C-alpha positions as a Python dict, from the first residue, in 0.01 Angstrom:
ca = {
    (1, 'M'): (0, 0, 0),
    (2, 'E'): (-67, 333, 27),
    (3, 'W'): (-267, 532, 340),
    (4, 'G'): (-497, 723, 54),
    (5, 'T'): (-609, 353, -36),
    (6, 'L'): (-622, 259, 311),
    (7, 'A'): (-816, 543, 395),
    (8, 'V'): (-1103, 516, 94),
    (9, 'A'): (-1143, 139, 175),
    (10, 'A'): (-1215, 237, 578),
    (11, 'L'): (-1437, 534, 471),
    (12, 'G'): (-1648, 333, 215),
    (13, 'A'): (-1666, 26, 493),
    (14, 'V'): (-1805, 271, 725),
    (15, 'F'): (-2056, 442, 498),
    (16, 'G'): (-2151, 102, 438),
    (17, 'V'): (-2234, -41, 797),
    (18, 'G'): (-2350, 304, 849),
    (19, 'A'): (-2612, 264, 581),
    (20, 'T'): (-2694, -106, 694),
    (21, 'V'): (-2756, 37, 1054),
    (22, 'V'): (-3012, 331, 893),
    (23, 'A'): (-3189, 71, 692),
    (24, 'D'): (-3224, -187, 958),
    (25, 'V'): (-3344, 40, 1163),
    (26, 'F'): (-3656, 196, 920),
    (27, 'R'): (-3688, -102, 873),
    (28, 'S'): (-3747, -186, 1246),
    (29, 'R'): (-4009, 103, 1274),
    (30, 'R'): (-4209, 26, 975),
    (31, 'E'): (-4253, -342, 1090),
    (32, 'Q'): (-4371, -181, 1445),
    (33, 'N'): (-4611, 39, 1267),
    (34, 'Q'): (-4743, -288, 1058),
    (35, 'Q'): (-4784, -502, 1403),
    (36, 'W'): (-4955, -166, 1585),
    (37, 'T'): (-5191, -96, 1318),
    (38, 'D'): (-5289, -527, 1277),
    (39, 'T'): (-5336, -480, 1685),
    (40, 'K'): (-5564, -155, 1653),
    (41, 'R'): (-5742, -296, 1325),
    (42, 'A'): (-5824, -645, 1522),
    (43, 'V'): (-5979, -442, 1790),
    (44, 'Y'): (-6198, -218, 1614),
    (45, 'V'): (-6263, -514, 1402),
    (46, 'R'): (-6408, -644, 1799),
    (47, 'F'): (-6558, -415, 1952),
    (48, 'L'): (-6778, -333, 1577),
    (49, 'M'): (-6871, -678, 1585),
    (50, 'S'): (-6962, -723, 1941),
    (51, 'L'): (-7207, -442, 1942),
    (52, 'A'): (-7353, -537, 1617),
    (53, 'Q'): (-7387, -877, 1787),
    (54, 'A'): (-7513, -756, 2092),
    (55, 'H'): (-7784, -558, 1925),
    (56, 'S'): (-7931, -867, 1675),
    (57, 'R'): (-7914, -1092, 2048),
    (58, 'M'): (-8122, -840, 2205),
    (59, 'V'): (-8391, -735, 1938),
    (60, 'V'): (-8427, -1120, 1923),
    (61, 'V'): (-8525, -1212, 2272),
    (62, 'A'): (-8693, -868, 2324),
    (63, 'F'): (-8915, -949, 1970),
    (64, 'R'): (-9051, -1257, 2158),
    (65, 'E'): (-9398, -1327, 2304),
    (66, 'Q'): (-9279, -1329, 2729),
    (67, 'P'): (-9356, -1217, 3012),
    (68, 'D'): (-9185, -870, 3116),
    (69, 'A'): (-8931, -1018, 3373),
    (70, 'V'): (-8838, -1280, 3119),
    (71, 'R'): (-8764, -1052, 2889),
    (72, 'R'): (-8627, -845, 3071),
    (73, 'Q'): (-8337, -1091, 3193),
    (74, 'A'): (-8315, -1243, 2836),
    (75, 'V'): (-8226, -875, 2731),
    (76, 'H'): (-7970, -802, 2989),
    (77, 'D'): (-7829, -1145, 2922),
    (78, 'A'): (-7816, -1100, 2542),
    (79, 'F'): (-7666, -725, 2600),
    (80, 'H'): (-7370, -899, 2823),
    (81, 'N'): (-7343, -1249, 2778),
    (82, 'D'): (-7113, -1300, 2433),
    (83, 'P'): (-7085, -1602, 2359),
    (84, 'Q'): (-6746, -1545, 2153),
    (85, 'Q'): (-6622, -1425, 2494),
    (86, 'S'): (-6619, -1060, 2391),
    (87, 'D'): (-6854, -840, 2487),
    (88, 'A'): (-6905, -502, 2417),
    (89, 'K'): (-6776, -352, 2718),
    (90, 'S'): (-6478, -565, 2741),
    (91, 'V'): (-6383, -481, 2456),
    (92, 'L'): (-6444, -87, 2451),
    (93, 'R'): (-6187, -135, 2764),
    (94, 'E'): (-5933, -288, 2474),
    (95, 'L'): (-6017, 12, 2320),
    (96, 'A'): (-5939, 259, 2528),
    (97, 'I'): (-5568, 113, 2556),
    (98, 'S'): (-5503, 94, 2200),
    (99, 'A'): (-5696, 318, 2026),
    (100, 'P'): (-5617, 699, 1998),
    (101, 'D'): (-5792, 904, 2205),
    (102, 'H'): (-6060, 1078, 1935),
    (103, 'I'): (-6143, 740, 1873),
    (104, 'Y'): (-6224, 592, 2201),
    (105, 'R'): (-6373, 915, 2277),
    (106, 'A'): (-6591, 823, 2024),
    (107, 'A'): (-6643, 511, 2046),
    (108, 'Q'): (-6792, 543, 2437),
    (109, 'P'): (-7121, 789, 2308),
    (110, 'V'): (-7213, 433, 2066),
    (111, 'Y'): (-7170, 190, 2369),
    (112, 'D'): (-7348, 405, 2548),
    (113, 'Q'): (-7651, 435, 2298),
    (114, 'L'): (-7682, 41, 2276),
    (115, 'R'): (-7690, 63, 2669),
    (116, 'L'): (-8047, 308, 2588),
    (117, 'A'): (-8154, 71, 2326),
    (118, 'R'): (-8079, -206, 2561),
    (119, 'D'): (-8319, -45, 2887),
    (120, 'L'): (-8600, -2, 2633),
    (121, 'L'): (-8583, -345, 2521),
    (122, 'A'): (-8590, -443, 2860),
    (123, 'E'): (-8863, -183, 2984),
    (124, 'Q'): (-9100, -261, 2747),
    (125, 'P'): (-9250, -425, 2452),
    (126, 'V'): (-9194, -239, 2144),
    (127, 'G'): (-9149, -317, 1762),
    (128, 'V'): (-8892, -255, 1552),
    (129, 'E'): (-9080, -4, 1379),
    (130, 'S'): (-9187, 150, 1679),
    (131, 'A'): (-9131, 508, 1734),
    (132, 'E'): (-8963, 505, 2081),
    (133, 'Y'): (-8722, 236, 1930),
    (134, 'Q'): (-8693, 438, 1586),
    (135, 'Q'): (-8568, 703, 1837),
    (136, 'V'): (-8303, 519, 2049),
    (137, 'I'): (-8135, 282, 1775),
    (138, 'R'): (-8149, 536, 1481),
    (139, 'P'): (-7868, 770, 1640),
    (140, 'F'): (-7697, 433, 1750),
    (141, 'F'): (-7650, 335, 1385),
    (142, 'T'): (-7569, 659, 1287),
    (143, 'S'): (-7303, 738, 1544),
    (144, 'L'): (-7193, 342, 1478),
    (145, 'E'): (-7121, 417, 1099),
    (146, 'A'): (-6972, 750, 1242),
    (147, 'L'): (-6735, 539, 1434),
    (148, 'Q'): (-6636, 265, 1154),
    (149, 'Q'): (-6515, 591, 918),
    (150, 'L'): (-6293, 730, 1228),
    (151, 'M'): (-6117, 362, 1219),
    (152, 'R'): (-6092, 323, 883),
    (153, 'D'): (-5906, 646, 834),
    (154, 'D'): (-5706, 590, 1128),
    (155, 'L'): (-5612, 264, 986),
    (156, 'K'): (-5484, 437, 631),
    (157, 'P'): (-5104, 476, 565),
    (158, 'T'): (-4977, 805, 708),
    (159, 'T'): (-4900, 871, 345),
    (160, 'S'): (-5295, 808, 234),
    (161, 'R'): (-5400, 1025, 501),
    (162, 'R'): (-5190, 1342, 370),
    (163, 'A'): (-5285, 1323, -13),
    (164, 'G'): (-5644, 1317, 121),
    (165, 'R'): (-5604, 1633, 285),
    (166, 'T'): (-5459, 1859, 7),
}
């Protein structure tokens, strides 16, 4: 057997092993990125759902005819006691760990605005159409929409984000 043939065979083997290693590294990165995206998506959905459900629970109890002390306690309970064990504050903490900083910074004021709505609903009987309630709840829903768009943009594949900027 000639040395040239042996060298070419060895070089081919090294090239084949190298290509396999590189492909495995890229596949592993892609899988890690997908797992991270799936994790973020789950937390994003949980946070948005926890805000919407807390708002719904508060509105249901706030607009019932009941004494002030009972309403106050019921609204606070509706805000804090999520039957699915995912109250907004807990999921906000998950968001702080798993979301990019700009999304967490956008989420915090949305949560704070929901707390303002909670405080208004707890302190005084207001109607859905009242100016006081609308003044508090409109910014909440506007910020919630903006946050949802930020989250949606964050979950887009990197190539889609680049294509949208051109």
